[in-house]
C-alpha beads as a LAMMPS data file, in Angstrom:
LAMMPS data file: protein, C-alpha beads

79 atoms
78 bonds

1 atom types
1 bond types

-500.0 500.0 xlo xhi
-500.0 500.0 ylo yhi
-500.0 500.0 zlo zhi

Masses

1 110.0

Atoms # bond

1 1 1 398.978 -104.969 443.049
2 1 1 395.578 -105.952 444.281
3 1 1 392.536 -105.226 442.237
4 1 1 390.365 -102.272 443.431
5 1 1 387.301 -104.554 443.750
6 1 1 388.978 -105.847 446.984
7 1 1 389.144 -102.443 448.554
8 1 1 386.938 -103.246 451.579
9 1 1 388.992 -106.346 452.492
10 1 1 392.368 -104.619 452.070
11 1 1 391.096 -101.602 453.964
12 1 1 389.826 -103.897 456.734
13 1 1 393.173 -105.670 456.819
14 1 1 395.277 -102.601 457.326
15 1 1 392.830 -100.951 459.606
16 1 1 392.840 -104.043 461.929
17 1 1 396.555 -104.436 461.620
18 1 1 397.371 -100.977 462.731
19 1 1 394.613 -100.570 465.345
20 1 1 395.448 -103.967 466.960
21 1 1 399.096 -103.057 466.946
22 1 1 398.509 -99.828 468.778
23 1 1 395.918 -101.030 471.132
24 1 1 397.701 -104.290 472.105
25 1 1 400.907 -102.277 472.846
26 1 1 399.081 -99.741 474.952
27 1 1 397.137 -102.380 476.871
28 1 1 400.203 -104.589 477.364
29 1 1 402.169 -101.765 478.799
30 1 1 399.190 -100.707 480.970
31 1 1 398.746 -104.253 482.373
32 1 1 402.374 -105.270 482.924
33 1 1 404.458 -102.098 482.611
34 1 1 407.726 -101.786 480.736
35 1 1 409.088 -105.219 481.788
36 1 1 412.113 -106.795 480.207
37 1 1 410.035 -109.069 477.943
38 1 1 407.430 -106.542 476.972
39 1 1 408.109 -107.062 473.263
40 1 1 407.322 -110.802 473.500
41 1 1 404.173 -110.086 475.580
42 1 1 403.077 -107.419 473.067
43 1 1 403.721 -109.546 469.973
44 1 1 401.759 -112.355 471.402
45 1 1 398.923 -110.114 472.289
46 1 1 399.106 -108.418 468.885
47 1 1 398.757 -111.754 467.024
48 1 1 395.649 -112.578 469.039
49 1 1 394.153 -109.048 468.739
50 1 1 394.769 -108.831 464.974
51 1 1 392.877 -112.128 464.426
52 1 1 389.934 -110.898 466.492
53 1 1 390.025 -107.369 464.960
54 1 1 390.207 -108.395 461.377
55 1 1 387.298 -110.861 461.793
56 1 1 385.300 -108.302 463.624
57 1 1 385.795 -105.543 461.141
58 1 1 384.718 -107.812 458.340
59 1 1 381.601 -108.775 460.186
60 1 1 380.537 -105.376 461.503
61 1 1 381.502 -103.033 458.688
62 1 1 378.184 -103.352 456.817
63 1 1 376.348 -102.290 459.978
64 1 1 378.842 -99.400 460.631
65 1 1 378.324 -98.184 457.076
66 1 1 374.492 -98.117 457.628
67 1 1 374.925 -96.370 460.963
68 1 1 377.107 -93.713 459.340
69 1 1 374.545 -93.183 456.561
70 1 1 371.887 -92.615 459.185
71 1 1 373.774 -89.957 461.126
72 1 1 375.179 -88.027 458.119
73 1 1 372.807 -85.749 456.284
74 1 1 372.638 -85.796 452.480
75 1 1 374.677 -83.398 450.469
76 1 1 372.221 -81.660 448.169
77 1 1 374.975 -79.641 446.478
78 1 1 376.181 -82.224 443.984
79 1 1 378.408 -80.709 441.376

Bonds

1 1 1 2
2 1 2 3
3 1 3 4
4 1 4 5
5 1 5 6
6 1 6 7
7 1 7 8
8 1 8 9
9 1 9 10
10 1 10 11
11 1 11 12
12 1 12 13
13 1 13 14
14 1 14 15
15 1 15 16
16 1 16 17
17 1 17 18
18 1 18 19
19 1 19 20
20 1 20 21
21 1 21 22
22 1 22 23
23 1 23 24
24 1 24 25
25 1 25 26
26 1 26 27
27 1 27 28
28 1 28 29
29 1 29 30
30 1 30 31
31 1 31 32
32 1 32 33
33 1 33 34
34 1 34 35
35 1 35 36
36 1 36 37
37 1 37 38
38 1 38 39
39 1 39 40
40 1 40 41
41 1 41 42
42 1 42 43
43 1 43 44
44 1 44 45
45 1 45 46
46 1 46 47
47 1 47 48
48 1 48 49
49 1 49 50
50 1 50 51
51 1 51 52
52 1 52 53
53 1 53 54
54 1 54 55
55 1 55 56
56 1 56 57
57 1 57 58
58 1 58 59
59 1 59 60
60 1 60 61
61 1 61 62
62 1 62 63
63 1 63 64
64 1 64 65
65 1 65 66
66 1 66 67
67 1 67 68
68 1 68 69
69 1 69 70
70 1 70 71
71 1 71 72
72 1 72 73
73 1 73 74
74 1 74 75
75 1 75 76
76 1 76 77
77 1 77 78
78 1 78 79
């Protein structure tokens, strides 16, 4: 198992893996339809999309965390 101190990287990996999988499939089908080689087209697109998505999530996640903190109000009812 991976140590919990790597939570952000592991989370980013799985989030980018799943999102790039879904989005590349949807966009591939949208662009070319359900053609006979859609699996090959999709897997090629997914490999590229995952590379971009993982790198992007690692780079922008600190900014996203700050933006989330700005839009959420503090919980004053700490137990």
